[in-house]
N, C-alpha and C positions, 0 to 999 in steps of 0.2 A: 119784652125782653130786657129793656132798660131797667124796669122796676125790679125784675128778678136779679139782674146783675148788681144793682145798688144794694138790694137786700142781702145778697150773698157776700158782697164786699163788707157791708156793715157787720155781718155775723163774724166773718173772718177777722176783721180788725178789732172787733170787740173781744174776741177770744184771745188774740195776741195781747191786747191791753190787759186783760184779766190775768194772763200768764205772767205779766210783768210785775204784778204785786202779790200773787198768791204763792207763798212759799209752800203751803200744803199740797197744792196741785203739782208744783214743780217736783216735790219730793215723791208724790205718787207716780208721776211719769217716769222718774228715775228708778224707783223700786220695781216697777213693772216692765223695765227694759225698753220703754218707748224712747227715752232720751238717755244719754250717757253723761257721766260725771266729767265735766270739763277740767277738773283738777287731777284726773287719773294719771296724767303724765307729769304732774308737778306744777307748782305755782309759777315758777320761772319759765318753764316751757309754755305754759298757758299765756304768759305775757309776750314772749319772744317768738314762739312758733319756729324756732330753729331746730330743724330735723335731727341734727347730730346730738341733740340733748333730749330727744324723745325716747323715754323709757318708762314703762309702767312702774308706778310706785310699788315698792316692796310690800307684800302682805305679811306683816310680822305675826308670828304665832302668839296667842294669848295663853298664858299658863292656866292649868286647871286650878280650880278653887283650892286654896291652901287652908290649913287649919287656922282658925281665927284665934286671936289673942286678946289682950286687954289694951291695945293701942288704938288711939283715934288720930288719924292723919288728916290734916287740912293742907291743901296746896293752893296758894294764891299764885297763879301762873299765867303765862301767855300761850301762844299757839303750840309750843312744843309739848305742853302737857294737856292739851284739850282732849275731850272725851274720845275722839276718833283715834288718838295715839296712845293714851294712857288710861288704864282701867284698874279697878280695885284689885283684880287678880294678879296684877303685876307685882304687887307688894306682899310681903310676908307678915303673918301674925297680926293682921288688922281686925279690929272689931267694927270701926266706922271709918269711912273714907269720903271726903268731900273735896271737890276742886272748884274754885271760882276764878273768873278772869281777873287778872291783877288790877285792872283799872276800875273794876266795879266796887261800889261801897256795899259791904255785906254785913249783916248782923248774924252772929252765931252764938250758940250756948255751949259751954264746956261742962262736961261731967267730970268732976274732980276724982271720981273713983277710977278713972282711966288714965293711962299715960297719954297726954295730949302733945302732939308734935305739929309744928307749923313749918312748912317750907315755902319761902318766898322765892319763886323762880322767875327770872326775867332774861330775855335775850339781851346780849351785850349792847346792841345798837340803841336800846331804849334805857339803859341803866342811868345815864347822866340825867335824863329827864325825870325818871322815877325817883331818884335819890337826890334831887336838888333840895329836897326837904325830907324829914322823916316820913316813912310809909305807914299810914294809919288807916287804910281803907277798910280793914277788917275790924269791926266793932264787936267786942266780946262781953258776954254776961256769963257768970259762973253759977251753975245750979239754979238759975232763975229763968222764967219764961221770957222770951223776947217781946218787948213791948212795941206795938205798932205806933209809929210816930204820926202817921197820916191817917185820917179817917177814910173809910171806904167811899169810893165814888158812887153816886147814884147812877141809874141806867141812863138818865138824861145827860148827865155830865160825861159819861163814857162815850155816848153817841156824839156829843158836841166836840169832845176832845180827840176823837178818833182821827188819825191821819193815815191816808192810804200810802203804804210803803212801796211806792212804785220803784222798780229797779230795772234799768235798761240792760244791765249785765245779765240779768236772768233771761231776758229775751234772747240775747246772743247765745247764752249757754244752751237754751232749749232748741233754738233754730239751727245753730251752726257748730255744735260740739261733736258731731259725728266724724269718724275718720275720713269720710269722703270730703267734707268741707275743710278739715284740717290740712289735707293735701294741698289745696289751693292756698291756704294761709301760709304753708311752709314755702311754696314757690315764691309768693310775694315777699316773705321775710328774707329768703335767700337772695333775691334780686336786689332788695334794699341794702342788704349787707355787702354784697360783692360789688355792686355797681356804684353805690352812693356812700358806702361805709357807714350805714345808718342802722341802728338797732332800735327796738322799742325803748322808749325813754325811761322805763322802769328797770332795765337790766343793763349789765355790763359783762364783758368777758375778761378773764384774767389775761395778763400780757401774753402768755403762751397759747391763749385761746383754748385751753383744755377744760376750763371750768366756767359755767354760767353762774353769774352772781347777781345779787340784789343791789341795785344802784344806790339805794338809801345808805348802805354801809360801805359800798365800794367806791363812792365818789371821793374826790380829793379832799374835801373839807365839809364842815357842817357838824352839828352836835351828834348826829347818828353815825358819822363816818369813822372807820377804823384808822384813818390817817389824819384826823383832825388833832391838832396839838392840844394837849390838856396840861394845864399848869399844876404845880405841886399844891398850890392853894386850893384848887378845885378838888383834887384828889383827897386832900385832908378834910375838906368840908363834906364830901360824900361819905367818907369813912365815919366821920362824926354822926352823920344822919343814919347810917347803917347801925351804928352802935346804939343810938337813941331808939331806933326801931326795935332792936333786939331787947333792950331794957323795957320798952313799952309792952311788948307781948309777953315777956317773962312775968311782969307785974300783973297782967290780966289773967294769968293762970296757966299759960303753956309751960310744960315741963322742959321742952326743948324747942329751939327756934334755929333754923338754918337758912343761910343765903345760898342761892344757886344761880350763878351767871352762866348762861349758855353761850358759847362763842359764836359769833357771826361766821357764816360760811367763808366770808372774805378773810377773816382773821386767821383761818387755817389754810385755805387754798388759794387766796388771792393776794398774798402779801407782796407779790412782785409788782403790784400797782403803785406802791408808795412805801413810806416809812411808817410801819405799824406803831400805834401809840401805846400798845401793851396795857390797855386799860385794866383788864382782868387781873393780870399779875401785879400791877401796882396797887390794886385794892387788896388782894389776898396777902401781899407781902408787907403791907404798911404796918409800921410798928404800933400804931394806935388802934388797930383793929382788934376788937374784943369779941366779935360775933363769929360763931362757928360757921363754916361754909363747906359746900360740896364742890371740890375742885375737879371739874371735868375738862378744863382747859389743858392742864398739863398732860394727861394721857392722850388727848386729841392731838396736841402739838407733837408729841413724841411718836405717835403711831405712824406706821408706814402705809396704812390702809386709808382709803377714802371713806369717811364716816358720814357723808352727806349724800342725799339723793342726787342723781345726775341732773335732773331737770327741776329741782326743788330747793328751797332755801333751808329745809329742815333736815334733821339727821335721818340716816337710814336705820335698818333694824339693828345692825351691830353697834352703831353710834348710840342709839337709844338704850340698848341693853347695858352699855358701859355706865350710863347714868343711873339706870335702875339698880345696877349692882352696888353703886355708891350709896344709894338710898337704903337699900335692903341691908347693907352692912350696918347702918345706923339703927334700923328697926330691930 
């Protein structure tokens, strides 16, 4: 019996270990309804487990395929424009569409027979980091094949260089993401909040406790905070770097280049926590700015509606559509 127990335990723990690094298996389990997406109620709810902010993420409709045109659109963006939120069919008159993560270094080829447009999209909390210098992550060649800088790895090199991508969060997601286990997490979160005034270290509440916010941009200070004081000298330097970025990509062959700064949820719904530094407005309104931009901050700020998901740091369907309308107006 002991041998059977040991063998059973070995099999079970080996399976759990395997699930910790196999993204493909985790995806298969989710697609077949065996496990649930632990982001289904939002990234902020996932961290906090506060029941009052538990709401399924809106399922936004994706437009039918529109008539293609002669425009090639490239977005260098962060999580607001990732594949799960933004697709080619959201845009009008496109021939080609590619989106890359803003921190990646990417090589692309432009076809000068098309109208080439670049949108550099960044959430507000990372703007100061990303434009401390000109943004040149996108490397461009015009009507030429992209040359591979690095030689192909041999099979032996691939095996020796392979790293097992072990992920404890994937374990938790697979084992404890069901509504049954979430109920217990919510009880624990409520007790910590009410008895000890303690929330998960990654989140904060607005002062009126109506909105759940991401602590990175809601904390009182720090380069990512909405309330961190920014000098005029730093604003001027960032504007200069934005302009240099614009000129760089215009020279590489893009017909149009746009900057898009997406407001932090805190910048719209959590300004009761401190004195907002008005980063976006100060960039947009700076007299030295020569770069075209997509201003989503102003309509968000003026709107009487909540344009962010209840338990998430990202926009809801209406908030996203406002941004898409701005882009499509340019297209």
